[in-house]
Every structure is written in C-alpha cells, then in structure tokens.
C-alpha positions as CSV (number, residue, x, y, z in Angstrom):
1,M,0.0,0.0,0.0
2,P,1.3,3.4,-0.9
3,L,2.1,5.5,2.1
4,T,-0.5,8.3,1.7
5,A,-1.1,11.0,4.2
6,T,-3.9,9.0,5.7
7,T,-2.0,5.8,5.9
8,S,1.0,7.7,7.2
9,K,-1.2,9.1,9.9
10,H,-2.5,5.7,10.9
11,Y,1.0,4.2,10.7
12,C,2.4,6.9,13.0
13,S,-0.5,6.4,15.3
14,Y,-0.1,2.6,15.4
15,N,3.7,2.9,16.0
16,A,3.0,5.5,18.8
17,K,0.6,3.0,20.4
18,Q,3.2,0.2,20.0
19,L,5.8,2.4,21.6
20,L,3.5,3.4,24.4
21,N,2.6,-0.3,25.1
22,A,6.3,-1.2,25.0
23,V,7.1,1.6,27.5
24,L,4.3,0.5,29.7
25,I,5.3,-3.2,29.6
26,Y,8.9,-2.3,30.3
27,S,8.0,0.0,33.1
28,L,5.7,-2.6,34.7
29,T,8.4,-5.2,34.4
30,A,11.0,-2.9,35.9
31,L,8.6,-2.0,38.7
32,L,7.9,-5.6,39.5
33,F,11.6,-6.4,39.4
34,I,12.4,-3.5,41.7
35,S,9.6,-4.4,44.0
36,G,10.8,-8.0,44.1
37,C,14.3,-6.9,44.8
38,K,13.1,-4.5,47.5
39,K,11.1,-7.2,49.2
40,A,14.1,-9.4,49.1
41,D,16.3,-6.6,50.4
42,N,13.8,-5.8,53.1
43,Q,13.7,-9.4,54.3
44,Q,17.5,-9.6,54.1
45,F,17.8,-6.5,56.2
46,Y,16.3,-8.3,59.2
47,E,18.1,-11.6,58.5
48,V,21.6,-10.2,58.5
49,I,21.2,-8.6,61.9
50,E,21.9,-11.0,64.7
51,N,19.7,-11.2,67.8
52,T,21.1,-9.5,70.8
53,P,21.7,-11.7,73.9
54,I,19.0,-11.2,76.6
55,T,19.8,-11.4,80.3
56,D,17.3,-11.5,83.1
57,A,19.0,-8.8,85.1
58,D,17.0,-8.7,88.3
59,I,16.5,-5.0,88.0
60,H,13.7,-4.2,90.4
61,L,11.8,-1.6,92.6
62,I,12.5,-1.2,96.3
63,G,9.8,0.2,98.6
64,D,6.0,0.8,98.4
65,V,4.6,3.3,96.0
66,H,2.8,6.3,97.4
67,N,1.2,9.3,95.8
68,L,2.8,12.7,95.5
69,P,0.6,15.8,95.5
70,L,1.3,18.0,92.5
71,T,0.5,21.5,91.2
72,S,0.7,21.3,87.5
73,Q,0.8,23.9,84.7
74,K,-1.2,23.3,81.5
75,I,1.2,24.6,78.8
76,F,-0.7,23.5,75.7
77,V,-4.5,22.9,75.7
78,P,-6.5,22.1,72.5
79,D,-9.5,24.2,71.7
80,N,-10.8,21.9,69.0
81,V,-11.3,24.9,66.8
82,K,-7.7,25.4,65.6
83,T,-6.1,22.6,67.5
84,G,-7.1,19.0,68.2
85,G,-4.3,17.9,70.5
86,Y,-0.8,18.3,71.7
87,A,1.8,15.6,72.6
88,Y,5.5,14.8,72.6
89,A,7.1,17.8,74.4
90,S,10.7,18.9,74.9
91,V,12.0,21.6,77.4
92,L,15.1,23.8,77.2
93,R,16.3,26.7,79.3
94,L,17.3,29.5,76.9
95,N,19.0,31.8,79.4
96,D,18.9,32.6,83.1
97,S,15.1,33.3,83.1
98,S,13.8,32.1,79.8
99,L,12.4,28.7,79.0
100,M,11.1,27.1,75.8
101,V,8.7,24.2,75.6
102,A,8.1,22.6,72.2
103,C,5.6,19.9,71.2
104,T,3.8,18.2,68.4
105,R,0.5,20.1,67.5
106,Y,-2.4,18.6,65.7
107,P,-5.3,20.4,63.9
108,A,-8.9,20.4,65.1
109,N,-10.6,17.0,65.3
110,S,-7.3,15.3,64.7
111,F,-4.8,13.3,66.8
112,G,-2.9,10.2,65.9
113,D,0.3,8.8,64.3
114,F,-0.9,9.4,60.8
115,N,-2.6,12.8,61.2
116,H,-1.2,16.0,60.1
117,S,0.9,18.0,62.6
118,D,3.6,20.6,63.0
119,I,5.8,21.6,65.9
120,A,4.7,24.5,68.1
121,A,6.5,26.2,71.0
122,R,5.9,28.6,73.8
123,I,8.5,30.8,75.7
124,S,8.5,32.0,79.2
125,H,10.7,35.0,80.2
126,D,10.0,34.7,84.0
127,N,11.0,31.1,84.8
128,G,7.6,29.7,83.8
129,A,5.3,32.0,85.7
130,T,3.7,33.2,82.5
131,W,4.0,32.1,78.9
132,E,3.9,33.8,75.6
133,P,1.4,32.7,72.9
134,E,2.4,29.6,71.0
135,F,4.1,29.9,67.6
136,V,5.3,27.5,64.9
137,L,8.8,26.3,65.6
138,Q,8.8,23.9,62.6
139,E,6.2,23.8,60.0
140,N,5.0,20.5,58.6
141,I,7.3,19.6,55.7
142,G,6.1,16.0,55.4
143,L,3.4,14.4,53.3
144,I,1.8,13.4,56.6
145,N,3.3,15.2,59.6
146,T,6.3,16.7,61.3
147,C,6.7,15.7,64.9
148,N,8.6,14.7,68.0
149,P,10.9,17.7,68.9
150,N,14.2,17.2,70.6
151,L,15.7,20.5,71.9
152,V,19.4,20.0,72.7
153,R,22.0,22.5,73.9
154,I,25.4,22.4,72.3
155,T,27.1,25.6,73.6
156,N,26.1,28.7,75.6
157,K,24.4,30.1,72.5
158,K,24.0,27.2,70.1
159,I,21.0,24.9,70.4
160,V,19.6,22.3,67.9
161,L,16.2,21.0,67.1
162,I,16.0,17.4,66.0
163,F,12.7,16.1,64.8
164,C,10.9,13.6,62.5
165,V,9.2,14.0,59.2
166,K,6.7,11.4,58.1
167,D,5.8,10.7,54.5
168,S,4.3,7.2,54.7
169,D,4.2,4.0,56.7
170,S,7.6,3.1,55.3
171,K,9.3,6.6,55.4
172,I,10.1,8.7,58.4
173,D,13.2,10.9,58.1
174,I,15.2,12.4,61.0
175,L,16.1,16.1,60.5
176,I,18.1,18.7,62.4
177,K,18.2,22.5,62.3
178,E,20.3,24.7,64.5
179,S,20.2,28.1,66.2
180,E,23.3,30.1,67.0
181,D,21.4,32.7,69.1
182,N,19.5,30.7,71.7
183,G,16.4,30.1,69.5
184,V,15.9,33.6,68.1
185,T,16.6,32.5,64.5
186,W,17.0,29.1,63.0
187,G,18.8,27.6,60.0
188,S,17.3,25.3,57.4
189,P,16.6,21.6,58.3
190,R,19.2,19.0,57.2
191,L,18.7,15.2,56.8
192,I,20.4,13.0,59.4
193,N,19.5,9.5,58.2
194,K,21.4,9.5,54.9
195,L,22.7,6.0,55.7
196,T,19.3,4.4,56.2
197,W,15.9,4.8,54.4
198,G,12.7,3.6,56.1
199,Y,10.6,4.2,59.1
200,H,12.7,5.9,61.9
201,I,11.0,6.5,65.3
202,V,12.8,9.1,67.4
203,N,10.8,10.0,70.5
204,N,10.5,13.5,71.9
205,D,13.4,14.8,74.0
206,R,15.5,11.6,73.7
207,A,18.6,13.0,71.8
208,I,21.6,14.0,74.0
209,Y,24.9,15.8,73.7
210,N,27.6,14.0,75.6
211,N,31.4,14.5,75.5
212,G,31.2,16.5,72.2
213,R,28.9,13.9,70.6
214,L,25.3,14.3,69.5
215,I,23.5,10.9,70.0
216,V,20.0,10.2,68.5
217,P,18.4,6.9,69.6
218,A,16.0,5.5,67.0
219,A,13.7,2.5,66.5
220,Y,13.6,1.3,62.9
221,A,11.4,-0.7,60.6
222,V,11.4,-1.0,56.9
223,S,7.6,-0.7,57.0
224,I,5.8,-0.1,60.3
225,T,2.6,-1.6,58.9
226,K,4.2,-4.8,57.8
227,D,7.1,-5.0,60.3
228,Y,5.8,-3.6,63.6
229,D,7.0,-6.6,65.6
230,K,10.4,-6.6,63.8
231,Q,11.5,-3.2,65.0
232,V,15.2,-2.9,65.8
233,I,17.2,-0.1,67.5
234,F,20.3,1.8,66.8
235,C,21.7,5.3,67.3
236,Y,22.8,8.0,64.9
237,Y,25.7,10.0,66.3
238,S,27.7,13.0,65.2
239,D,31.1,14.3,66.4
240,D,30.9,17.6,64.5
241,Q,27.7,19.1,66.0
242,G,25.4,17.5,63.5
243,K,27.2,18.1,60.2
244,T,28.0,14.5,59.5
245,W,26.5,11.3,61.0
246,R,27.4,7.7,61.6
247,K,25.4,4.7,62.8
248,S,25.9,2.6,65.9
249,S,25.5,-1.2,66.1
250,Y,22.0,-2.6,66.1
251,L,19.9,-4.1,68.9
252,K,17.5,-6.9,67.8
253,A,15.2,-9.4,69.4
254,D,12.4,-11.8,68.5
255,F,10.0,-9.1,69.5
256,A,9.8,-5.4,68.8
257,L,12.3,-3.1,70.4
258,M,10.8,0.4,70.4
259,E,11.2,4.1,71.3
260,P,14.6,4.0,73.0
261,G,16.1,6.7,75.2
262,V,19.7,7.2,76.3
263,T,21.5,8.9,79.2
264,A,25.1,9.2,80.3
265,I,26.0,7.4,83.5
266,N,29.6,8.5,83.8
267,K,32.0,11.0,82.1
268,N,33.9,8.4,80.2
269,G,31.3,7.6,77.6
270,K,29.2,4.9,79.4
271,L,25.6,5.2,78.4
272,K,22.4,3.5,79.5
273,M,19.5,2.9,77.1
274,N,15.9,2.3,78.1
275,I,13.6,0.4,75.7
276,R,9.8,0.1,75.2
277,T,8.5,-3.4,74.4
278,K,5.3,-5.4,74.5
279,Q,6.8,-7.9,76.9
280,G,5.4,-6.4,80.1
281,F,8.7,-5.1,81.5
282,I,11.2,-2.4,80.8
283,Y,14.4,-3.5,78.9
284,F,17.8,-1.8,79.1
285,S,21.1,-1.9,77.2
286,T,24.5,-0.3,77.8
287,S,27.3,1.3,75.8
288,D,30.9,1.8,76.9
289,D,32.0,3.9,73.9
290,N,29.6,6.9,73.9
291,G,26.9,5.1,71.8
292,M,28.9,3.5,69.0
293,T,28.3,0.0,70.1
294,W,25.6,-1.5,72.4
295,K,26.0,-4.6,74.6
296,G,23.2,-6.9,75.5
297,L,19.5,-6.6,76.4
298,F,18.7,-6.6,80.1
299,K,15.2,-7.5,81.1
300,S,14.0,-5.8,84.3
301,N,11.3,-6.9,86.7
302,I,9.6,-3.5,86.5
303,N,6.1,-3.7,85.2
304,T,5.0,-1.6,82.3
305,P,2.5,-1.8,79.4
306,E,3.5,-1.0,75.8
307,A,4.5,2.6,76.6
308,P,7.7,4.6,76.7
309,Q,9.7,5.6,79.7
310,V,12.3,8.3,80.3
311,V,15.6,7.9,82.2
312,T,17.9,10.8,83.1
313,S,21.1,10.8,85.1
314,L,22.1,13.4,87.7
315,N,25.4,15.0,86.5
316,K,26.5,12.1,84.4
317,S,26.6,9.7,87.4
318,D,25.2,6.4,88.6
319,S,22.4,8.4,90.2
320,L,19.5,8.0,87.8
321,M,15.8,9.2,87.6
322,M,13.1,7.3,85.8
323,I,9.5,8.1,85.0
324,W,7.3,5.4,83.5
325,I,3.8,3.9,83.4
326,N,3.9,1.6,86.4
327,T,1.2,-1.1,85.7
328,P,1.1,-4.7,84.4
329,Y,0.9,-5.2,80.7
330,T,-2.5,-5.3,79.1
331,P,-3.1,-4.8,75.3
332,G,-4.5,-1.5,74.1
333,M,-4.0,2.2,74.5
334,N,-6.1,3.0,77.6
335,N,-3.7,1.5,80.2
336,R,-1.2,4.4,80.6
337,N,-1.5,5.1,84.3
338,P,-0.2,5.7,86.9
339,L,2.7,7.9,86.0
340,T,5.5,6.9,88.5
341,F,8.9,8.4,89.4
342,A,11.8,6.4,91.0
343,Y,15.5,6.9,91.4
344,S,18.6,4.7,91.5
345,T,22.0,5.2,93.0
346,N,23.6,2.2,91.4
347,A,23.3,2.8,87.7
348,G,19.8,1.4,87.4
349,Q,20.1,-2.0,89.1
350,Q,17.7,-1.0,91.9
351,W,15.1,1.7,91.8
352,Q,13.8,3.1,95.1
353,N,11.3,5.5,96.7
354,P,8.7,5.1,93.9
355,V,6.0,7.8,93.9
356,N,3.0,8.3,91.6
357,L,3.1,11.7,90.0
358,R,-0.3,11.2,88.5
359,N,-2.8,8.4,89.4
360,N,-6.1,9.2,87.9
361,K,-7.4,6.0,86.3
362,D,-9.7,7.9,84.0
363,L,-6.7,9.5,82.3
364,N,-3.8,8.3,80.2
365,F,-0.3,9.8,80.6
366,L,1.8,10.0,77.5
367,Y,5.5,10.4,76.6
368,P,7.1,11.9,79.8
369,T,10.3,13.9,79.8
370,I,12.7,15.0,82.6
371,Y,14.7,18.3,82.4
372,K,17.3,18.8,85.1
373,D,17.1,22.5,85.9
374,R,18.8,24.7,88.5
375,N,18.8,24.5,92.3
376,D,18.0,20.8,92.6
377,T,14.8,21.3,90.5
378,I,13.5,19.1,87.7
379,M,10.8,20.0,85.2
380,V,8.6,17.1,84.0
381,T,6.4,17.2,81.0
382,Y,3.8,14.7,79.8
383,G,0.7,14.5,77.7
384,V,-2.7,13.9,79.4
385,R,-5.4,12.3,77.4
386,D,-9.0,11.7,78.4
387,I,-11.8,9.9,76.6
388,T,-12.0,12.8,74.0
389,F,-8.6,11.8,72.6
390,R,-7.5,15.4,72.6
391,P,-4.3,15.4,74.8
392,S,-2.9,18.5,76.6
393,I,0.7,19.1,77.7
394,Y,1.4,19.5,81.4
395,L,4.5,20.8,83.1
396,D,5.4,20.0,86.8
397,R,8.3,21.5,88.8
398,L,9.6,19.1,91.3
399,S,12.2,19.4,94.1
400,L,14.8,16.6,94.1
401,K,14.8,16.9,97.9
402,T,11.2,15.8,97.9
403,L,11.8,13.0,95.4
404,I,15.2,11.6,96.5
405,K,15.3,10.5,100.2
C-alpha cells in the first residue's frame, strides 16, 4: 500500500501505540523487578542482623509506691477549633530566666500517628510564671506530619532541634536544624538519616549531647505496617555538632524493640539505654563507647504496658531518675497510668522510693520527659489524654529533695 497522508497518519498512530505499550510493559516489568528486589532486600535487612543476647538482670523496685501531691501547669491545651491535641514535648532553658517548651501540635478533630501535625512552641521569660502565645517552631514539611521535637543545647548560645518528618508507613526521616542565638533565629533543616531509608522513630526529648557527641536513639522498621514486631534499635551519632552522621551497632530481638532513650552514667562515655517493648517489662542496654556499640539486652522486673519511659542521670553519674507507666501489661491504649517516678544510686540496678506523680485511672499519661534545671529542681512534661482523645501538655516543677530521700 502506498504511504499516503492518511495511511501515514494511521502508521504513525499505530507505532505510537506500540511504543506506548512497550514503554508500559517495560515500566511494569522494571517496577515488578524492583519491587521483588526491594522485598528481598527488606527481608535480608532483618536476617543479616543477629539477635542480641538477653539477660534476666534482676532490675527491680524497692519500697512501696505512694502518691505525691502536685500542682501542674497546663502549657498546651487544645480548643478543637484550631487545635485537636498536643503531645511529645521537649523543654530547654534559653538563658537565666527564659524557658522554651516545644511539642507536636495537631489540627482540630485530629490526633494520631498518621494525622497532620507541626511543631509548636511557647516561651516564658519569667521562669515559667507566665507564657507567651504559641508559635510555629517547625512547619509541617512531610506528606503526613512533622513531629517529636528534641531540643538539645550544644554551647552557651547554640542549640539544635532534632525532629521527625513522616511521608508514609515506610518513610520517616530524621532532621536537624540549628540556632546560633538561643532560638531567636534558625537555619534550614538537614537530613540526618542519609545512611538508612525507612521508618525511623525518634521519641521526643531523647537526643543527648555527651562529650562532644550528638546521639540520637532510634527504633527502625522497613515498613511499620508490615514489620511492627520486627522493630530494631540503633543510634545515629555526630562528632561535629550534626554536620555528618554515623550509625551505631543494632539491637535486635524476636520481638519489637521500640522508642529508646539514652543517658550518660559517667563522664567516660558509658551510656544506659531504656527500651519500650510489648513484653510487660522495661528493657535496658549499655554502651561503653559513647553510643557507637551496644552490649546486651537486660530484662528488668519493673512492670509496664506497651508505653515509653524516660531515664535521666544526675550530672552524668550512677544516680538516675526514671518516669514510666507503672502497671502490668494489658493490650491496648487505655492503660497508661499511673505515672510513676523512682530513682537509682547504682546505675539502674535497683530503683527506690517510687512515687506516683499522677494516678487518675480515667486519664492516660503520655511520653514523659525530665529536664534537670537549676537549684535541685527538675521539670517534668507529659501528655494527658481523656476519653475525648485530645491530649494536653502538662508541666510540673519538682524538688529533688522531695523525690530523693
């Protein structure tokens, strides 16, 4: 057939369809191949990491628990018009009289791991007697949310904000931005987890700066939906104030290891890690090299549900403070009470003088923090959630003389 204008038009159209089909088939084949490789790589990720030895360490409480009367400040309270809830706080003293409290903020009618959020903050210039209106410390730059602030002091003037940015159930990134003027101005966020892609969980107020090293403890899953019970733990650490990052060794078990925190227990780089699990007890680990490697998993006899705890040392010593949910394990989310404080003088082997900071069984207490302030005072923050599922952030000032006897 002669190639007329009409046949040429059909010929070109036919070849375009062929080309389009070929491209689609090639793309689909490549996608299936990549997907298959990714699944294999994902499975291989868990298989190449060896399980960490577990020791029943006889870590236990000493003494009966009693209730401690408190006068609390409500720092962030949702109005369900602009805000639907606040959670995951971090506290930092900016100068002699100024304090900053940052937290994750959710819009109206919204609170949950996969709801939109940003990071809000409030500042007090009179040691917490009054607070300025909240402002956006970090806007949401994720497809889903931006959350879990960690305020960390580096020098007299330099502070950093470490936080998480969530895009999907298989992608949470860890970012850092810094201020050279005590939080007046901030630089642009930079990615921490260039060495690992996946779902990183860094709790609020868990990063520390110790002996010139920034240490960020993280739980990790390739996909939190598919691999919730496969979560492993490691730390990102930086020796140049957050410019470059390396990874520690992993901790892994036959069950999920979740939401770690770290604290220094001497000035030579010995760290203690506390770990959330679904096993009904708090687990711990230790490092002798300032977080590069972690040795063993140590099962305590301290009851707790599937909820995080916070451990902080007093002046980088064997004297530790812990706040946790002190109740036997039951499944679900409405078992987070009471909120209990205890202290240890032997690096966490025994915990004594336990006191309930909050003990209202109609409430749930979420993601506590401890900030060691001046004059033997600590500031404790936590979320309080009732049946409306719209949590507020509370702040308590506590005297160590009252808590440690």
